[in-house]
C-alpha positions in Angstrom: 53.1 159.6 154.4 52.2 161.2 158.3 51.7 164.9 159.0 52.5 166.7 161.7 51.0 170.6 162.6 51.6 172.4 165.2 49.8 175.4 166.5 49.1 178.1 168.7 52.7 179.1 170.4 53.4 182.5 170.5 54.2 184.9 173.5 53.3 185.1 177.0 53.8 186.6 180.1 54.4 185.3 182.9 51.8 183.3 184.5 49.7 183.8 181.3 48.0 181.0 179.2 48.6 179.1 175.4 47.1 176.1 174.0 48.7 174.6 171.6 47.4 172.6 168.7 48.4 169.0 166.9 46.8 168.0 164.2 47.9 164.7 162.2 47.4 163.8 158.4 48.2 160.5 156.8 48.7 158.0 159.9 46.0 155.9 162.4 45.7 159.0 164.8 43.1 156.6 168.0 45.3 154.0 168.5 48.1 156.2 168.2 50.1 157.5 171.7 50.6 161.3 171.2 53.0 163.0 172.9 54.6 166.4 173.5 58.0 167.6 173.9 59.7 170.5 174.2 64.0 171.1 173.4 65.0 174.6 174.8 68.1 176.4 173.6 71.3 174.7 174.5 69.3 171.7 175.4 68.2 168.4 175.0 65.1 167.5 174.0 62.6 166.9 175.9 59.4 164.7 177.5 56.2 167.4 178.6 53.4 165.3 178.4 52.1 161.9 176.3 48.7 160.3 176.1 47.9 156.7 175.1 45.0 155.8 172.9 42.7 154.9 175.9 43.2 158.4 177.9 46.3 157.8 180.1 48.3 160.6 180.5 51.9 161.3 182.0 52.7 164.7 182.4 57.1 165.6 183.8 57.6 166.6 186.9 57.8 170.1 186.0 54.8 170.5 184.6 51.7 169.1 186.6 49.4 170.2 188.0 49.4 173.8 185.4 49.6 171.5 181.4 46.4 169.5 180.7 46.9 167.0 177.3 44.0 166.1 175.3 42.7 164.7 171.9 40.2 164.5 170.4 40.2 161.7 167.5 37.7 162.7 165.7 39.4 166.0 164.4 43.1 163.9 165.2 44.2 166.7 166.9 45.9 166.8 170.7 45.7 169.8 172.4 48.6 171.1 175.1 46.9 173.5 177.6 49.3 175.5 178.9 47.9 177.5 182.5 50.9 179.3 185.0 53.7 179.7 182.6 57.0 180.9 184.0 60.3 181.3 182.3 62.0 178.0 182.7 58.7 176.9 179.5 60.3 179.1 177.3 60.9 177.1 174.0 60.3 175.1 171.3 57.3 172.5 171.8 57.5 169.5 169.1 54.2 167.3 168.8 55.6 163.4 168.4 53.1 160.8 167.4 53.2 156.8 167.9 51.9 154.5 165.5 52.2 151.4 164.1 56.2 150.9 165.5 56.6 154.0 164.3 57.9 158.1 165.3 56.2 161.0 163.7 57.2 164.6 164.7 56.0 168.2 163.8 58.0 171.1 163.0 57.0 172.2 166.1 55.8 176.2 167.9 57.8 178.1 169.5 56.8 178.9 173.0 58.7 182.1 174.4 57.1 183.7 178.4 58.8 186.5 178.6 57.5 190.4 180.9 
């Protein structure tokens, strides 16, 4: 049973930074493609960034240069470093694991960017 637990969300002022973490258990983390997605109120869930098992990354255009996804296979953890945050980044952020043909989601962590 794969479990994904996100942490690190919170309230931050515009221009601030946060680092999200997603700890995975029960699966084969090192060979999985991991991703961060977000869903703002009234909007569909959207891709933020993904990282493959060989550390190839993809970013949504609006976060390029501000967000960085990384992984630590020894800790079964994927991170999302978010800098220069904007109010439009406000959303629930979800971790996703793609492993052996199946998708798994975490419960989400709220990020609110507001002054």
